[in-house]
C-alpha positions in Angstrom: 18.3 1.1 5.9 16.2 -1.9 5.0 12.5 -1.2 4.5 9.2 -3.0 4.3 6.4 -1.7 2.2 3.1 -3.4 3.1 -0.2 -3.0 1.3 -3.7 -3.6 2.4 -5.9 -6.1 0.4 -8.5 -3.3 -0.1 -5.9 -1.1 -1.8 -4.9 -4.0 -4.0 -8.5 -4.5 -5.0 -8.9 -0.8 -5.6 -5.9 -0.9 -8.0 -7.5 -3.7 -10.0 -10.8 -1.8 -10.1 -9.1 1.4 -11.2 -7.2 -0.5 -14.0 -10.6 -1.9 -15.2 -12.1 1.6 -15.1 -9.2 3.0 -17.2 -8.4 0.2 -19.7 -6.7 2.6 -22.2 -4.3 3.8 -19.6 -3.7 0.5 -17.9 -3.3 -1.8 -20.9 0.2 -3.0 -21.3 1.4 -1.2 -18.1 2.6 -2.5 -14.8 2.1 -0.7 -11.5 3.5 -0.8 -8.0 0.5 -1.3 -5.7 1.7 -0.5 -2.2 1.0 2.0 0.6 2.0 5.6 0.1 5.3 5.1 1.9 7.6 2.3 3.1 8.7 2.0 6.7 12.2 1.2 8.0 12.6 -2.0 10.0 13.5 0.2 13.0 10.4 2.3 12.5 8.3 -0.8 12.1 9.6 -2.3 15.3 9.2 0.9 17.2 5.6 1.5 16.1 4.6 -2.1 16.5 5.9 -2.1 20.1 3.9 1.1 20.8 0.8 -0.5 19.3 1.1 -3.2 21.9 1.8 -0.6 24.7 5.5 -1.1 24.9 8.6 0.9 24.1 11.0 -0.8 21.8 14.5 -1.4 23.1 16.5 -2.1 19.8 20.0 -2.8 18.7 21.5 -3.9 15.5 23.4 -7.1 14.7 25.1 -8.1 11.5 23.0 -10.5 9.5 25.4 -13.4 9.8 25.3 -13.0 13.6 21.6 -12.4 13.9 20.6 -15.4 11.9 22.3 -17.6 14.4 19.9 -16.4 17.1 16.7 -17.7 15.4 15.7 -21.0 13.8 16.9 -21.4 10.2 13.3 -21.3 8.9 12.7 -17.9 10.6 16.0 -16.5 9.3 15.1 -17.6 5.7 11.6 -16.1 6.0 13.0 -12.9 7.4 15.6 -12.6 4.6 13.0 -13.3 2.0 10.7 -10.7 3.4 13.4 -8.0 3.6 14.8 -8.9 0.2 11.4 -8.7 -1.5 10.1 -5.6 0.2 11.5 -2.7 -1.7 10.6 0.9 -1.4 8.3 1.4 -4.5 6.7 4.5 -6.0 3.0 4.6 -6.7 3.2 7.8 -8.7 2.6 6.0 -12.1 -0.5 4.2 -10.7 -1.8 7.5 -9.3 -1.2 9.4 -12.6 -2.5 6.8 -15.0 -5.4 5.0 -13.2 -6.1 7.2 -10.2 -4.8 4.8 -7.6 -5.0 6.3 -4.1 -4.3 3.9 -1.2 -6.4 4.3 1.9 -4.0 2.5 4.3 -0.5 3.2 5.4 1.9 0.2 5.7 1.5 0.1 9.4 -2.3 0.5 9.3 -2.5 -2.5 7.0 -0.3 -4.6 9.4 -2.1 -3.5 12.5 -5.5 -4.2 11.0 -4.2 -7.7 10.2 -3.0 -8.3 13.7 -6.4 -7.1 15.0 -8.2 -9.5 12.7 -6.1 -12.4 14.0 -6.9 -11.3 17.5 -10.6 -11.2 16.8 -10.4 -14.8 15.6 -8.6 -16.1 18.6 -5.0 -16.2 17.4 -3.7 -15.2 20.7 -0.5 -17.0 21.7 -2.3 -18.4 24.7 -4.2 -15.4 25.9 -7.7 -14.0 25.5 -8.6 -12.8 22.0 -8.4 -9.0 22.4 -6.2 -6.2 21.0 -3.7 -6.9 23.7 -3.8 -10.6 22.9 -0.2 -10.8 21.9 1.1 -9.2 25.1 1.7 -12.7 26.5 3.8 -13.5 23.5 5.6 -10.2 23.8 6.3 -10.8 27.4 8.3 -13.9 26.5 10.5 -12.0 24.1 13.9 -10.7 25.4 13.8 -7.3 26.9 16.1 -6.1 24.1 15.2 -6.9 20.5 18.0 -7.3 18.0 17.2 -6.3 14.5 19.0 -8.0 11.6 21.4 -5.9 9.6 21.6 -7.7 6.3 25.3 -7.5 5.5 28.0 -9.6 6.9 30.2 -6.8 8.1 30.7 -3.1 8.0 29.5 -0.1 10.1 25.9 0.2 11.1 23.8 2.3 8.8 22.3 5.5 10.0 18.8 5.3 11.4 18.2 9.0 10.7 15.4 10.0 8.4 16.3 10.5 4.7 14.3 13.1 3.0 14.9 11.5 -0.3 12.9 8.4 0.7 9.3 8.5 1.9 9.6 6.6 5.1 7.1 6.7 7.9 8.6 6.5 11.4 
């Protein structure tokens, strides 16, 4: 199951501050600075639809088929986003510099969407929390998520206790 692991800018700033506060522990180290847990693409789509007051109607399509349904630039951006959004552990940053993110992956995304709405990015509607409903109403009634392999059986969408996913 492909995941995305977003992070809020405030949490990134916190990590930098913590590293400066703990120079002995941070010097020469690298840290994953992300939210406490990744979210699956399916979980992301379902929660985002709910945030806008909709239920997600989802299905899977092999990557090679899905990318034919969108402009090449959108397919490339989607692939890049999925390929560079691993499920990372923040345990080292917690242990060495006391990093403790305040935002979940979805909270970070929803705050960003709200910020855009407050500033008038509204896909033709009034700038309010529901500002993208006009955009959503133009989407097909069934959303197809990319499955980034060219063939093979669909992966399970069941929760895996070994990975810290938020649904």
